[in-house]
C-alpha positions as CSV (number, residue, x, y, z in Angstrom):
1,M,-9.6,-28.6,28.5
2,S,-10.3,-28.0,24.9
3,E,-8.0,-25.9,22.5
4,H,-10.5,-23.2,22.3
5,S,-11.0,-23.1,26.1
6,A,-7.1,-22.7,26.4
7,R,-7.2,-19.7,24.1
8,V,-10.0,-18.0,25.9
9,D,-8.3,-18.1,29.1
10,E,-4.8,-16.9,27.9
11,P,-3.3,-13.9,29.5
12,G,-3.6,-11.9,26.3
13,R,-7.3,-11.8,26.7
14,L,-6.8,-9.5,29.7
15,A,-4.7,-7.1,27.9
16,A,-7.1,-7.1,24.8
17,R,-10.0,-6.4,27.2
18,Q,-8.1,-3.5,28.7
19,V,-7.6,-2.0,25.2
20,L,-11.2,-2.4,24.4
21,D,-12.1,-0.7,27.8
22,R,-9.9,2.2,26.9
23,H,-11.3,2.7,23.4
24,Q,-15.1,1.5,23.7
25,D,-16.6,4.9,24.3
26,E,-14.6,6.5,21.4
27,L,-15.7,3.7,19.0
28,L,-19.3,3.6,20.1
29,A,-19.5,7.5,19.6
30,K,-18.8,7.1,16.0
31,P,-21.9,7.2,13.7
32,G,-22.8,3.8,12.4
33,V,-21.1,1.9,15.0
34,V,-23.6,-0.3,17.0
35,G,-21.5,-2.5,19.2
36,V,-17.9,-3.4,20.1
37,G,-16.2,-6.5,21.6
38,L,-13.4,-9.0,21.5
39,G,-13.0,-12.0,19.1
40,E,-10.6,-14.5,18.0
41,A,-8.4,-13.2,14.9
42,D,-7.1,-15.8,12.3
43,D,-3.9,-16.2,14.1
44,G,-5.6,-17.3,17.3
45,G,-4.9,-14.2,18.9
46,W,-7.4,-11.6,20.0
47,Q,-8.9,-8.6,18.0
48,L,-11.2,-5.8,18.6
49,V,-14.6,-6.3,16.7
50,V,-16.7,-3.4,15.7
51,L,-20.1,-4.0,14.8
52,V,-21.6,-1.3,12.1
53,G,-24.9,-0.8,10.3
54,E,-23.2,-0.8,6.9
55,L,-19.6,-1.5,5.7
56,D,-19.5,2.1,4.1
57,G,-20.1,3.7,7.5
58,P,-17.4,5.3,9.7
59,S,-13.9,5.5,9.0
60,L,-11.9,3.1,11.5
61,P,-8.3,2.4,12.2
62,V,-6.9,-1.0,11.3
63,A,-5.6,-1.4,14.8
64,L,-5.6,0.1,18.3
65,E,-2.6,-0.2,20.5
66,G,-1.3,-3.1,18.3
67,L,-4.5,-5.0,18.5
68,P,-6.2,-5.6,15.0
69,L,-9.6,-4.3,14.4
70,A,-12.1,-6.3,12.5
71,V,-15.3,-4.5,11.2
72,R,-18.5,-6.7,10.8
73,A,-21.7,-5.3,9.2
74,I,-24.7,-6.4,10.8
75,G,-27.3,-4.2,9.3
76,Q,-29.9,-2.1,11.3
77,V,-30.3,-2.6,15.0
78,N,-33.7,-1.9,16.7
79,A,-34.4,-2.1,20.4
80,L,-37.5,-4.4,21.1
81,D,-40.5,-3.2,22.9
82,E,-40.8,-5.2,26.2
83,D,-44.6,-4.8,26.2
């Protein structure tokens, strides 16, 4: 098992996922937020990742329930037409 796989399977992931589940709707309701998820923090733990169109978008906390929050600007998101 690789070092990365060991971190992905750690028990902290479940707790982080539960925090995300509790706050996902609240975060997605903020103007400018286009997505949320989990990611690996610099310290090897977990963090909430919030995807925004622009960095000067919504005011967001630095952490939720002790879980750090990282904001990533990804630009405008458009749905593709399936035709």
